C-alpha positions, 0 to 999 in steps of 0.5 A: 564589482567591487563586492560580493553579491552573497555572503555565504555561510559556512564555505563548506558543507558538513555531513555526519556519514553513517551507512543507510542513513539520511544526513543534512546541513544547512547553508546561509545566504546574506544579500551584501547589496541594496538590490534584490539578488536572484540565487540558484544552487547546482551540484555536480552529483543531483541524484544524490542531494536535494536542496529545499529551496534550489532558488530564490530571491533575497530582499537587500540586507535580508538572509535566506537558508537552504538545506542540502539533503544526502540521501542514504548511502549503501557503502561508504567512500574510501577514506571518508573522501568526497569529491562531490561540489556545490555551485552557488549562482547569484545575479541582480534581479529587477525590485519585486521579482519573486521566486516564481519570476526566476528563470534559467535564462537569467543564469545564462552566461550569455545573458549578459548580466552579471553572474557571480558564482561561488563553489562549495566543497562537501566534507563527509563527518564520521559519527561520535563514537561509542560510549560503551567501549572505553580504553583502560590500561591501552585495551579497549574492554567492557564491563562483563557485569553488564553483560548479565541477563537474568531469565525468569520463566512464567509458567502460566505461558512458558514465555522466557522474559530476560532483563537487564540490571539497569544500574549496572550500566549506568554505575560502571559507566560513571565510575569509569568516566570519573576514574578512568578504572573499571570498577565492578560491583562485588558478587554479593551486591550482585546476588542481592541485586538479582534476588531483589530484582526476583522478588520484585517481579515475582510480587507483580506477577501474583497482583496481576493474576489476582487482577485477571482472576478478579476480573472474568467474573465480572465480565461473564455477569455482564456478557450473559444478556449480551450472549443470549441476546445474540443467541436469540437474534442468530435463532431468529435469522435461522428461522427465517431463512429456513422458511424462505427456503421453504417457500422457495422450494414450494415455488420451485416444486410448482415451476416444475410441474406447470413445466412438465404440463406445458411439455405434454401439451406440445408433444400432445400437439405435435402428435395431432399435427402429425395426424392430421397432415398425414390424413391431408396427404391421403385425400389429396391423393385420392383426389388425384385418382378419382380425376384419372380414373373418370372421363368429363362430362363435356367430353362425353357430350362432344364425342356423341355430337360427333357421332350423330353429325357423322352417322347423318352424313354416312346415311342421309 
């Protein structure tokens, strides 16, 4: 094609690199044609970068922005050189195509479509230097007056507070920027500033102490009825629990006595059962002995008849 489908601004991705911090940059794509253009963004390090959106459709003569975010890195690359690259693919799509209609087959080289590709390289930029250290006479030096801290101890809670004079930092930095010569306040002025700061802190502490002393009286008066109500509710709950425990104790004793009675009745029933079983065994044994010792009446009658018949035959 005579002209490029997309106009990309800028042609490089610049990231402000800081260890353990994310960095982002934005790229703008402009559609130079009178047709719908679909694009797709690829990178050589997909785990290191996050692209939103990585695909899209650009209407004729319109623009679209996408953001590339570099994840936080633990170690800086040597000499701040990065070999990562990005590839932007673009192709013509039918009128009315949306982002949901985009597939990976549209950007395949064997699909027969015209695929335009543009490569972008990555440049890492160091963060701006800190304004605390400024070169003076060829040597980087920090104002020693700004390193002075003032300590004050609160006797009520045994806590030590440290405070730095803010006027020193702003004044010295302004003087350095304007003249380039170190401007340190005189010791007398520094002592007066320290004294003024301590006096202001003491006044603030006295005011806070007065407020803290006057508040508890009002609060205690307001809390007295609340405390009484809480104590009353606690005593009521305690009495209710005590009565419930007493009732449960009485029911438990009744249950124990009932169990004892049932156990005794069961033992008596077992004793009676054993006695009846023994008597039954004794009776059965006595009946067997009686049957074995006597003769049946029919047997005696038969013997008598046989004896009469034999005697009759012997003595006719």
